[in-house]
Each structure stands twice: as C-alpha cells, then as structure tokens.
N, C-alpha and C positions, 0 to 999 in steps of 0.2 A: 503493499499500501504506500501512495507517495503520503508525504510530509511537506508542509509548510510551514514555516517559522515567518512570523510577523515582527520587525522592530519597530515601532510607530518611531518617526523622526519628530525629536524635542529639540526644538532650535532656538535661536535666541531670538529669531522673528516673533514667536509667540509672545516673547517680553514685551518687544517693541508696538506689537501690533496683534492683538489679543483677534483670535476669530472665534465668531458664534454664529449659528443657524442667524440669527437677527443681522447680523452685518453683512454675512453672505447674502441677505435678501438684496442689501442696498448695494453691493459691489457688480459689477459687471465684468465678463470674462475676459484673459487674457486674449490678443488677436495677433496676428502677424505684424501687422505695422507695430503693434507697442512693442515686440521683438525688433524691429529693425531701428526706431527710436530709442532704444537704450543709450546711454549716455555711458561712457567708457572713462576711469580713470586710472592715472599710473604714473610713472616716472617719480618714483617717489624718492628725495632726496631731503635728505635729513640735515640740517643746519650744523658745521664744527661742532657747536656748544649743546647739542641735543635738546636744543630747546624746540624747534622750529623744524616743520618739510613742509618745503615744496612738492606739488605735484601738477598734472595735467589732468584736465577734463575736455574728452572729445565728445562733440555734438553732433551726430548728425544732420545733414540738410537734406530734405528730401526734393525740395524746390531746383536743389542745384546738382541732385545725384552726388552729392562729397558730404564733407563732412570737415568741422572748425575744432579746432584745438586751442583752449589757452591755459595760463598757467594760475594754480590757486596756491594757497598757505595755511598751514593750520598749526594750531598750539600743540605738542607732542604732548603734555601734561594737563590740560583742557578740554582738549578732542573736540570734537565736530563741531559742536556749537559754537566754535572759536574760528571757522574757517571762514574765507573770505576769498574773493577774484582778485587779481592782482591786473591781470591785462583783459582788456576789452575791445580784440580787434573784429570785429563780426565776419570781416570777409579774410579773414587770412588766418595764418596758423602761427601760435606760439609755444615751443617745443623743447625738448632738452635744457631744461632748469639744470644751472650748476653753481653751487654758494664760491663766492670768495674763500680762500683759506682762512682769511680772518673772520668771517661770517659777515661782514660790514655792505655787501651788495652779492649780488648774483647776476650771472649770465644765461641769458639764453637763446633759442634760435630763430629768427620770423623770417616770412617772406613779405611783408607788411610793407614794405619799399621796392617789391618788383617780385618777378617769378623766381629767382633764386634766393637761397635761405642765406643772413647776414646776421652777424652777433651783434649783440644790444645788451648792454649794463641796464640796473635798474634796482634801487634801493627797496627792500621789503616791506619799509615803515613806509613810504608815499614818494611822490614823484614821479616823474614821466621817464619813460626808458629813453636812452641817448646810445646812439650807433656807433660801433664801434669796428666794424671791418666794411669795406666795398671791395670784397674779392669781385673778381671780374666773372667767374665760374661757381661761385656762389661758396658757401665754407658745407661741408660736410664731416663734420666731426670735432671735437674740440674739448680740450680740459688744462686744467692749470698743475702747472706745477706743484709738489706735496712742500717745495720750501716757500712759496708763496711770491716766487718773482716774475713768473710768466703764465702767459696766457698762450698754449700754442694750439694753433687749428691746421686743419687739412684743407687744401682747395685745389683746383685744377682741372682739365678739363680729363672725361673718363679714362682712364689707363693710365694716366700722367699725374695725379695727385700729389703734391708736394705738403711738407709741413712749413709752417711759418711761425714765426713768436712776434707776440707785443711784450712789453715791460707791462706788470700788471699797475704801476705807480705811474700814473697820466695813460690809460688805456685812451681816453678820447682824444681823436686824431693823432695818435702817433701810427707810425709809418711802421706796417708789416714787415720784418725780415724774412729769408728765404731761409732754413734750415738745410734741405736736402735739395739734392741735386742731380738725382738720375734720371737715366732716358724713361723707364717705370715709374709707375707711380706708387705710392705708401700703401700698405693694404693695411694689417693689423698695425698696432703702436701701443707702447705706453711708456711712463716714467719710471724710473726707479724711485725708491724709496725716498732719497735725500734729493731728489729734482733733479740732478746734476745731467743725466741723460738719458735719452729716450731708446729705447731698442723697436726697433720695427721690422716686416718683411716687406720684400722687393723681388716682383718678378726679374728674371736676369737679363732679361730685354723687352723689347717694346716691337712689336709686328707694324712698321709704318706702311708696308703695302696693305694688311689689312684695314686700319684705319680711312687708308684714301681709297680702297674699292668701296667702302660704306658710302663715304661721302660721293661718290661717283653712281651710287644708286645701286651698286653689284649688292643687294639684300641677302643672297641665296644664304642659305642656313648650312654651314659644312658643320656636319655632324660627327663627332671627334675628332676635330680639326688639330694640329700641333700646338701646344702650348707649353710655354718658357716652364722651367723650374723656379720655386723662388729659396730666394735667402736671406738668411737674418744679418742685418745690420742694425748699427748703432750711431749716434749722432751728443756730441757733446752741445747742450745748450747755449752755454756763455761764448762759445768759439764758432759752433756750426760746421766743428771739423765731424768726417764721416768715417765709421771703421768699421768694416765687411767683418763679421763674424764665424759666417760655416760659408765651405765652398765646396761643397761634396756632393758628384752628379748621383749618389746612391740615393739620394733621398731630396724632397721637395718640401719646404718649410712651409706647414698646414696652418702652424699656431704654436703658442708661447704662452708661458705663465714664468712671473718673475719669484723668486723667493723674496721675504721683506725683510732680510738680510743683505740682501744684496749679490749676494755668493753663487748663486745656482739659477739658470734656467733651466725649465722642464720644456721641451720640444715634442711636439706631434710632425712627424716628416712621412708625407706621404710615399707612394711610387714612382719611381721614374717614367715607367713606361705611362703613356700620353691617354690609351683608353682607361686606364685605372686611376689615374689622376684626374681625369676631366669628370669621373663619376661623383657627383654629389650627394645622390639620393640616399647614401649610406655611409654611415661612418667604416668606411672598411680599406683597407689596401693602403694601412700606415702602421709605422708603430711609434713608440716613445722612445726618448734620448733626452741625456740629462747633459748641461753642459756647467762647467765651473769655471768663473768669470773670469778668474786669478788667472789660468792657466789658457785657457780656451778647449781643454781635453773634454773632446765628448764621448761618454758612456752609452751605446747601444742596451733600453730597458727591455725592451721587448722583439721578438722575432717572429711573428707572425703576423702577415699581411689580412690575412681575412676573419681575425677577429678584432672585433669594435673597441677598443679603448677609450676611458673620455675622462673628463672630470680632473684632469693631472693638476696637483693642489700639494704646497707645503703647509707642513705644521707653523703656528706662531714662531716657535722659539728655533726655525731653522733647522730642528735635527731629522723629521720627518719629509718624505714624498711617498703619493698615494695616489692612484686612480682608480676608476671602476672597469670592470669587465666582465665577461659571462664566468659563469662557472668552470666551465670547462675551456681551459686556455689551449689546448691543442689542438682544435678546430674549429669552424664557422658552424653556430650553434645558435639560436635564439632564447636561451635558458635565462633563468634570472642572474642579476651582477652581482658580483661580490666588490667588496673593498678589498685593495692588495697595498701593501706597504711596507717599508724598508726604510735603516738609515740612510741619510743622504749621503752621507760618506762611506760607506760600505760597498766601495766599487767591485761591480761582479758578485755582490749578495742575494743570496734568493730573496723574495718579497714571501710575507706572511699573507694570507688568506683569511681575512676576519670574516665573519659574521655566516658561518657554513651553519648553524644552525636555525636559522629566520630564513623560512620558506619564502620569501619576498623578494623584490630586486634590492638589493644597497645599493648608498651614493655617498660620493662625498661632497657633503652641503658645505655646511660652515663649522669650521672647531672650535672649540672653549679655549678659552684664554691660555691655560696651564697644558694645551695641546694634548690632553688626554682621550677626551672624547671628541667623536665626529657625530655632529647631528645631519639629518636627512629625513626627508618627504618620503612616504610610501605609502598605497593602497592595500587598505584592507577590508576585504568585500567591496561594499558602495560606499566605503570612505577613503580618505587618506588622513594621514597621522603623523605626526613627528615622532621621530626614532632617535633613541641614542645607541652608539655604536664607542663601547669601550676599547680603546687602541691596546691596553695591557691586555685582556683576555679574549677579544674577538667578541664577546658579548653583545647582544643586542635586544632593547629595552623600546616597547612602545609607552609614549609621556603621555599622549592623549586619547581621549575616549569621545570626539566630537562626532555626530550623526551629522557630516557635511564634507565639504572638498575644503582641506586645511594645508596653506603649503605657509611652512614659516623660513623666514630667510636673515641673515643679521646685515646690515650694511658696511662694505668694509672698511669705511673711512672711520665713523663714529659709533661703531658697536651698537646703533639700534637694532632691537627688533622689531620687525614687522611681521604679521599673520595676515594671510590673504587668506579670505575666508568667503564662504556661499553655502547657503542650503536651499532646499525649496522652496522656503521662503522668501530669502535674501538673497538680492543681486549680488554678484561680486563687490567687495568693501574689503577694509583693512583697517588693522587693530594693531596696539603696540601694548608692550609691558617693560616694567622695569630691566627684566633680564631672562634670561633661558628658564633659570627656575619656575617662573612666573608662568610660564606659557601653559600650564596645567590647568593653572587655575583659574577660570573665567571672571570670577571677581575681580582677577586684578586686568581684565584687560578695558583698553579706553580704545573707544572707538572714534575714526579719525576721519571716516569719510561716509558720505549717506548723498549721492549724486542721482540717485532713482527713488526719490521719496512716494511719490505718487502710487508706486506698486503695492502700497497698502490700502490701495482703494481700489484692488482687483481682486476678484476671485478668484483662487487658484485650487486645484485638485490635491486630497491629502496623498503624499509620496512614503511609502514603506518599503522597507527590504523585506524581499522573499527569498525562500528558498523551496524547492521542490525536490526530488530523486526522479532522476533519468533513466531511462531504460536498462540501463546497465548497470542501475543500482547507486551511481554516482551521485550526491547532495551536489545542487545545482545553486547558484544563485541568482540575484537581479533586483530592478526597481519594478515596480507598481506604481502607476500612477491612477487615483481612483477619478472617476468623473466628478465634475465639480456638483454638488450637490446629489450626491452618491446616496441610493436609500437601499437598504439591505435587503436582498429578496428578490431588487429588481435585476434582469440580465439587460448587460450594456454589450454596444458593439466592441469590437477590438480590433487596435492597433499594435502589431507589431512590430515597434522602432529596433531595428539592428546595428549597434554598434559597427565602427571599423577596425582598422588593425592590424589583424584579429587580434594584436596586442595592446590592446586597451579594455577599459573598462566603463559601465556606465556607473554613476556615482550620484551619491545624495546633493544636487546643485540645483540651482535654478533654472528651470526651464530648459535641463542638460537633456541633448540629445533628441533632434530631429521637432523642437518646438513643441514638447509633448503636452506640456500646459494648456496651448490654444487647442489641441484635440481634447483635452481634458474639459477645456469651457465649450466644446462643442457636444459633447455629450457620450464621447468616446472614453473606453480605459486603457490604457496603454502599458504595453511589458515591455520593458527593457531588458531582453536577457544578456547574461555575461557568460555564454556559451563557454563550452571547451576551447581553448585557441585564445580566450581572455587573461590578462593579467591580474593579479589581486588575489586570488584563490591558490596562490601554490605554485609553483614550478609544475610540476604534474599534469593537474588542470591546464596552463599555457600551452605545452606541448605535447599532449595527447593526441590533437590533431595532424600530427608530422606523421608522413608517407600514408596518408587517409584523409584528405582535407577536409570533408562536407561531412562525414558520416556521425561523426559523435557529436559536433555541434548541431548540425540538425535534428537529430535525437533529444538534443538540450531544449532545442526551440519548441518543438512539438510537444514534449512533454510538461514544459511550461503552461503551454496554451489550453492542455487537456486539464491539468490541476484545477486553473481557472473557471475553466468549465463545469468540470466536478463540484467546485466551491459555490456555485451558482452566481458567480460575479459576470460570467463573461456568457453570450448568447451564438454558439459556435456555428449559427448560422450567417453570423454577419460578423466577418474578420477579413482584414486588410493588413499585409507587409509592405515594410520600405526599408530601404538601407542604402548606404555611399560606402563607395569603394569597398573592404573587405563585406559590410553590410552590402552592398550590392551584389557580391559572390553569394550571399547566401541567399540573398532574394533572388537571383538566377535558379539557383539550385531548387530552392521550393518550388518555382514556377515546374522543373520538371521532376518533381517527387511526388506534388501531390497537386487535390486540387479542390480541397478543406477553405481556400482562401479566394473572398469573390474578388480581389481586386490586388495587385502588387504594383508598388513605385520602384524600379530600379535604378539605383544610379551609381556611374561610374562603375557597373559591374563587368567581370571577365565572363567570356561564355567558351573558351578555348584556350587553355595552358599553355597548348604547343605555339600557336603566334603569339600568344600575349606574351611569354619567355622574350622574343626577339623584339618586341614592339616597348614591353616596357624598359623605364631608365632601372630597375631593378633585377637582378637575375638571381643573384646568391641566395638570396632569401627563398624566392620561388622554387629554386632545386631544394633549399633545406626543405619546405613544408609539402612539395608535391611528392617529390621522389628525389632521394639525395643518388641516385644515379645520373648521368649526363644528357641531357633531353635527347641530343643527335644519335643516343644508340639506344634510345629506350622511348621510344612516342609512345606505347600500348599506356603506362604508365601514366602520363601525362592527357592522354585522351578519356583516359576511362573517369578522369577525376572534374572531367570535364562538361559544365551543364549543355552544351551542345550536343554533346552524343545523345541525350537523353531530350533533348529538345519537342522527337513529336508525341511527348506525353504531356505536353504544354497546354491548358486549356483556362487558364487565368488571364482576364484582362489585363495586360502589363501595361504602364507607363513607364517611359526610358529617359533619362536626363544623363548627358556628359558634358564636358564642356571640350571643345574641339580639337584642340593643340594638348592635352592632357596629357604628360608623361609617365606619369605613374601606372594608370589604366586606361589605354590611349582608346581614341574614341571608336576606330573600328570593331572593336569587342560590341560595342553598344550597337553598333551599325548592322553586324552579322545577328545579335538578339533580334532586331528589329525587321530586318529583311527574311528571318524565319518565321516569326510570328505572322507576318503580313501574308507570306506562302502556305502557312498553315490556317486561316481566316480567323487568329485568334486577336481579338481587337488591342487595339494597339497606336500609341503615340510614339513620338519620338522627339525630344525638346534638346537641340543643340547648342550651348551657349559658347559665347565666343570667348576668348581666352588663350592661354598657355599655362596653366596650372592644374592643378588637382582638385581644387574646390572651386565653385562659381565667383571669379572675383568682382564682379557689377553688383552692388547692393540692390538695384531694382532686378536684376535677372535673377537674386538670390529669392528676392519676393515673388516673383512668376515662379519660381519652381515649388515653393511651398505652397503658394494659393491653387495651382493648377494640380499638386500632388491631392490635397485635401480634396477638390472639386473631386477627380477619380477616386477616391476613398467613399466621398459621399453618394455618388453616383451607383456603384457598384456594388458599396458594402450595403447602405442605408434604401437604394433605391430613391434618391433625392435628388432633386438640381437638374442640371444639363451637361455633366461631364464638364467641361471648363472654358468661358467665353472671356473674350479679353475685357469685356465692361466688368468682370470680377476683381478685374487687377487696376483697370482706370476707375473704380468708383472708390476701391478702396484708395487711391492717390487724392483724390478729389475731394473726399468725405473726412479725411484724415482717421478714416477708420478702418479695421481688418475686414477680410471677406465676409460674408453672412454664414452665420454658424446654425443651425437647425438645433432644437430643443429634443430632446427624447418622446415627447409627444407630437413632433410633426410639423410645429408651428415655426416661420422664422423667425429669427431676433439678429440683432448685432449690425442690422443695415442702417 
C-alpha cells in the first residue's frame, strides 16, 4: 500500500500576513501578469562598517518590454522599515553599487547619459550623483583597491577591453590612466589583498581577421572555431608595469582565486584542445593548479579532464586549499559532490575527502574565521538548508530547519551574513543576523527588503511536501499545491509540472515551477514530483536513472498521480502534464507511454537521443545518463530510450514550445515531434520562439507561452475555452490582468 506524508508549510509569511477563509474571500488569485511584474532585489552591498546595505530593485516595464533598475539603501540593524530609494532615473538603469573603502560615498554604473554605461559617485546621505568616467565604449566592470587609493575599471571594444585607474582622491574630473596594454582584452581580474597589484587573465592573441570579417558583414557562425589559449598576467597598480605569470601551452587559464595572505593563486586550467576548450555548457575538460607567488612554481592538483572540479578556495588563515568535485574522481559521473582539502604547502600531497557520510552534495560556501568550518547550502527533500562541514573530522551538520528555500552567504569584505529566503507565501527576500551562529534562530533575523508587498493581497493555494511509494517500493517525494479554496471531498483537475535538470528539485518557494500558483488560482491541483534523477534525496535517488533514463522516473510520476487520485484529491479523468528541458523529455515519454492525460505541453524536450547527441552543446552527460558506451558503436541503446521509437502510441493533444536557436535541446527535436503528431492526426501546435538560449529570452514571449499553455490545458483537460487565441494575451496587456481563469463551478472569472 502506498503511503503519503504531509509536511504542512509554516512560513514566516504566516506571521506577516495571516491567512483565513474570510481573508481569502476578499483576495484575488495570482495571474501570469502578476508573475511577470514581480520586482527583483539584488546586488547586496554592505557598507565597510557593516551598518548599511546598498541594493538594487529591478522593475519590469511592460509598455517598453524591458525592465529598469534603481539603487536603494537600508539599515542592517533597523531592517526593512528604514529602506529608501536613492536613484530615480525611470528611463535608465543604475546598477552595481560599490562602497568606497572609507564608506563616505559609493560608485555605481548607469546609462543615464547615453547608451553606454559610465561610472557615477554619490553620497548615501543625500546629494546628486556626479559622473566620473566618460569612456568611449562604456565601462564593463570596476572595483576599488583594498588600500583605498584607486578606482580601477575595465573598458574598450569587445575582445580588447583594458584596465584603467583613477585616484580616489579627486575622482571627479580626474583623467583615467590605462594600466594594461595587450592586443587582446582583459577577462577576469582581481586585486591582491594589499591593493598593490591586479592579477588578470588575457587571451594570448587577438584575431584581427575575425573582427574585420564581422564588421564587413560576414556573419557566418563558425562552430568550434579556433580560439587562443589564455594566460595569467599581473600589473602593478602604481607603475602600470605588466608581468606575464603563466606561459604553458598545456592548458588555458579559465579562472583563478587569490589567497588572502597573497602567497598563493589557485588556477582552473582548461584543455588546450580547441573543441574541449570551447565547450561552455559543462564544467569539464579542465584541471586545478596551484601557483606559489614568490617562486612562480606551479603544481598540478588534479589530473582528470572529465571530472568537474569547482569552488577552489583558500582558508582565511592561508593554510588550507579546498575544492568540490564528484565523489568518484576517477571518471565522469553525475554523483553528489564532496569537498576535498589539503595543506597548501604540502606539495604533491594527497587531498582528504570530507563529508563522505553526508548523502547529498557538499560544496565550499564560506569559511569560519578560525578556518575550522566550511558552511554551505544544500537541498533537503523540498527545502534548502544551511550546513556546517567540520574540517578536522569531515562530519556534516544541518543547521537550519526552515520549510523554505534558504541560501546563506557571507560578504567577503565585511563578514555580513545574508540569508536569501523564499517560501510558498513569500517572494524572494533577504534577512541578516549578527553572526552565523544566529542563523538557526528565527527570532534573531532582521528582514531587509520587501519589494513585493502586494502579494499579501493575493489568494494562494496551500503548498505541502508529499511522499509516496513508487512501483518498486521506493519512497518518492515532491510538492503538492492545493487549488485556492480547496474543499476536502471535492476532486480537482490536475497539472503535473515536471522540473528540468534532471538533477534539480522542486522546493517550497514562492510560485515555484511553471507558475503553479496561477494554476491553483484557476482551480487546478498541481503536483511537482521529484522523480528519480532529482537531487535532494540522496545519491542513489539521483543516479537510479543512469543507463535507463525514463523508466523509474516515469513510474515515480505516475504513482504520485495515482496516490492523489486514491486520496480523493484529483479527478483522474481531468489531468494534464507539462515540463521544460528534462521536464520536456519526460512529457514526451509520457505522451508515448500512456493516454491517461488529456493534454500535454512539451517544452524543449528530446525525441531522439541519437540525433540529440550531436545537435546539443553537451555530450558527455548524455552518454552518462543514456548509456556509457560510445553512441556511434551502440545506436540501439540510445534509440530504445528515445520517445520517437514509441511515437505511434501517441494519442494525447500536445502543445510544443522551443527556442529556435536553443543550444541545449535544439529545436529540431521539437520539429520532429510536431511532424510525427501531425502525420498521426494527434492535435498539436508548435510555438517556436526567437533566440539562441535554452530558455525563452523575451518576457513577452514567456507570457505567450504561459497563457497559451494554460489555454491548451483548459480546453482539453476541462473542456473549457477555445484552445488559444491571441486576444487572450492582448487583453492581458491592455487590462493589466492575467488570462481568464475559470472557477471549479464553470463560471468565468479574472477578466
């Protein structure tokens, strides 16, 4: 017999905005336009004395189909009530605030005087902003030197950006001086702790012919083009004297990290082979190196291009170096990550693997001041929590128990602890505490921002964690969103919203996963299953699908649906399924394995693993999941797991969405599905969005996708409406409301 455990969400929002049936009756449901118009806060920048924090608020502008960003300030001790806006250019953006080292003013980037971004300075206690740069190609990054003497920024034409310096004393009107002079541009750059030197990466050459052919209109996209290696350089800020630090054709410098004591540089070195070097979609084909600054000697720390190491970090006392990598360092895997650690000066020494008893991924988030603890955030079923990793013993402790999405970080410069937070009733916000030991104590939290207070006037469906037993006896979990106004004993139509990844997870956060709360407001129950292949449930759960991609995940989804039917929550005759990326893969598999669903929406899903292998910008993980043999020697394994092989079984009306230039799950996969369904006389529509990204880049087209998808579900799952008509989107824009939603009784509302 299947079992279900319910963990009801008790959130901070319940304290801030008590929810009751009487209040719900006065509230309206969430709409897709509400989702699109949510403001976003970010760029958290505490002042040097830890008293204040600058941050940005980005507001969508639907009239112009773009967004606008301004800078705000808040007291870290007084919290959200003390917040105020500092910039007011409604038609331009103010971004990237940075405090001067003495805290007397701050600098930010803005396009208020033209198309290019320039730098401006401003006092936080009042006064007008003053322009301090007039760079011909604009400014693309800046920072103060830690000693407070210089402001350094990057500027120049694409591929040739150089570093420039300005004296902090007398910024306004000072003439910028160029620091670097290479043919190719500066990429990553960072100050040493004393501010005397900047380390940076730069390609070894600049291709003039490539630049000229594009200027002349020869815009052909040469795939896997020849690109130069990159090297590590440094420049003395006071004298502008450059020095090349690496010159090894065996690897290209991808990134680097400096130790606080200035003695060491950790380097990620990429493959010298052009195909491997140009792959940006996966953290592969690179190894870690350690450079001793005094001698210039470089030690290779790892030697396996197919293992994705990351998070290279030095302890505050400069004694230890750590990084995260898969539990199996011998070959490519998608297993949970571990933290590897070693004495920095133990040249050639072995790394210790920490957290081996922790059945989730661990990482290097931030260190304790005494270098004895590494803190990191990790998923726990449908939540994310703060954990502590003991450097000496390797033991992991979970520090928080929030029914929410939690992300704790520490500001590198001030030590300020920031808590990113969202739960089903609370849009993303941020809190602070006096120290990391206070994070588990909710009474010690101070809320700093509240950029979407109107959400408290919207009726939301209750979200709970659910667990059920799959067909093989394994317990599986996920999130259930009840319809707004849910009444026990009434069966509701169901949307199964399948997350991507597959190594991802749906968690208890605000409106997470395909705008589930909009469907809840329209009278649907929504199941968001964390099927086999998902993270947050242990390594076995994450890797059970290896070698047989779909079978167990499909069973997990279907048994979750069956349980909700058995519990009397869901009407098994009115169900739809949708997903994007891996969620699109499973949507396509569901289409070819069952006709229980009345409608499907497939977003960027695969049909044929054989053609997908070559079309996609990732290959190694496809090989890992589908079959670890070489594709071109084993076509049967790949085709046996392809939805296309079983397409004759398809009967469910299916809407298809994809970005035309999607590099990850290329659009020909969706075209293949659409053609097959047309030839099989299965109702189908294909919406192909402009762009070259894995997600839909244009917010208006994201609205089109959401509105048309719900119209498809309403028509086929509930027998309502007229599939999709453009007036549904146009009226949404004209009226500033979401699409029409229909109550369980059949009457229209929300127009």
